N, C-alpha and C positions, 0 to 999 in steps of 0.2 A: 448845613441846613435845618432850621428848628421843626421839629415834629409837631410843635404845640404852637398855637398864636392866642393872643390876650385881646379880647374884647371888653369893652364896657357895654354892661347889660343892666337892665331891670329885671328884679327877681319877684315874681309875685307871689304871696302866699296867702293863709287865713288870715286876715286882718294886720298882717305885718307886709309891706313892698321895701325893696331894697334896691340901690344903687350900688354894683360892685364889678369887680373885674371878673370875666370868667375864661378858662382855659379852652380851646377848641381845637380838635385835632386837624392837621394841615393835610389839605388834597391838592397835590402837585402834579402838572400834567407832565408828561414825557412821551417824545415822539422815538420811536425805533426804527433805525435804518438799517435794511440788509442788503449787503453787496452793492451799496449805493442807492438802492431803493425804498421809498417810506413801507414799512411794512405794518405799522398799528400805531395808535395812541392809548397810552394808559393814563389813569388817574390813579397816584400813590401818595403814601406817606413816606417823604424822602429819606429813608434810611433804608440802607442794604439795597441800594439802587442796581448795584451789579448783579448779585444773587438775583434780584427779580429779573432783569433781562435775561440772564441765562437760562431760569427755569422757566420764563413763559416761552423762550425759544423750544425748549425741551417739549412742555405741553402743547405747543402748537406743530411737534414732528416735523421741525426744521432742523434739530440736531438730535444725535443719540447720546454723545458724550462730550464732556468738555474737550475733548480732542478734535471735534468738528470746527472748533472756533479757530480760525487763523490770528483773527484781532477784534480786540473790544475796547472802544475807547468811550467816555461819558462826557459830555461837555455842556455843562448847565442842565437844560431840559431836553437835551438831544444823546440817543444813544447810536453811536456806529458800529456795526457788527460787520465783519468780514469773515465769510463761511469759506469752507474746502469745499470744492466741487462734488466730491465724494464723502457721504456720510459712514460712519464708522459701524460696526455692528451693534445691534442694540442687546445688551446684556438681559437675559432670561432673568426672571424672579426666582432667587432661590428661598426654598421653604424649609426650615426648621421647626421643631417644636418648641412651642411658647407655652408658659404656664403664667395664669394671672393669679396673682395672691391678693383676695379681694381686700384684706386689710391694708395692704401696703398701695392698692389702689386708691381706697378712700383717704389715706393722708395724702398722697401725691396728687389728687384731685383737689385738696383743700390748698395746698402749697401753690399750687399751678395760679390759683386765681389771684395771688399777689405778685407774680411775676412781671406783669406788665404794667410798667410805669405809665405809660401813655394812656392804658385804660383808666387806671386809678384817677388820673388828671382829668380826662375829657370824658370817659364813657363811650367813646368813639371807635377803640381798636378791636380788631378781630386778632385772637392768636392761635399760632399752632408752635410745637416742640417735637425734636428728634429725641427720643427717650431709649434710654437701656439702662435695666435693673431699677427703674423708677429714680434715676437721674438724668437730669437735662443736659443733652450733649450740643444742641443749638436752640435758641429762642427766636422766632421771628414774630413782627408783629405789624398790623398795615389797617388802612381805613376798609380797605378790600380784603374780605376772607379769600378769593380766589389768589389774590398777590401774596398775602402771608403763605399759602401753601406753595406758591412759585419761589418765593423767596428761600424757602426752606428746601427746595427741590434744586434750586443752584447752587447752594452752598452743599448738600449731598454730591452734587457733579464736580464742582470744583476740587472736592476733597475724595472723591470716587469712594465713599462710605458703602461697607456691607450691610446691608438692610436687615439681613434674615434673623439676626439676633435684637432687632430694636422695633418700637413700633412709633406712630405718631399720634400726637394728644394734641386737639384743638378745642377751641371755645367755641366754635361757630356751627351753624347749621352745615348738614351733610347733604349737599345737592349731588345730583347726576353729574356737573361739571367735577366738582371737589373728587368724587369719588372715582372719575376717569383719570384724573391727575395722579391720585395715590395708588390706583392698578399701573399705570403706565409705567412708574419710577420702580414700582416691585415691594412695594410694602405688602407683608401680609396681615397685619393688625393695624385698623384705625379705630381710636376711641375718641369720642367727642363728650364734651359737657352737656352739648344741645342735642337738638333730634335729626334723625335721616328723613329725607323725602322718600317716597314710594320708588321712584326711578332709580334713587341709591342702593337702596335694600336690594331691588332687582338685580341691580349692576352686581354689585357685593356677592350676592349667590350665583349669579353667572360666572363670575371670575375666580369663584370660590376663595372670597377674602373675608377676613373676620373683622366683623363690624360692630361696634359697641357704641351705644349712644346714652344719654341722661345721666353720666357718669358725674356725678355731683353729691354732695352728702354722702351718705352710707347707702348707696345704690347705683346700679347700672341695668341697662336693658343687652341683651344680646339679639341681635339681629339677624346676624349670620354668624355661624362655628363651624369651622372644618375640623378634619380629625386630627391637626396637629396643633390644636390649641386645648388647653387644660386648664380649669379653674379650681382654686382650692381655698 
């Protein structure tokens, strides 16, 4: 399914009007059924749908690992999930020392802006990435910033990835909801090109998670820094 749709539009400018084709990000509805009952309805960009379903179930505390899912089937705009009766044990966050090299982060932030093809075509996508040593392991994007993060969480769960030496980098504003998702999955470091909200900063300090915002150009702001994060 396409993630972009074309429309004929009028583009109005100063002294010059144009009729042209414009590309718009697709917003697609999907209903999620859990053990035979409708659980929720989401609007999403129709890529990496399975990752989104898994990540969303985790964020809603229905599962603790990929092993809690007995069966997952996606048919058109419906996802059918069968869960085991007993949830597995939730993994605790493992914390290791991490060092931010400011010059490498400046360069990475510039590269990140060119990763999203959907954003370049439509201006409508939120993006996030799982990063190790300033290299992207997995990149996700969606019309919804919550969905983009859930897609990444789903990928992490499917591949049972150790997060202790990695961080998440995102284009979007960091709200309390996003910060809660990051805390639940076990990240120790979140970096955003945008700003955090007050709730997000308070939650980062409560959970002792490193939080960096406005990481664009050659600057960034540190909103919370624990004893395991070093800047050089």
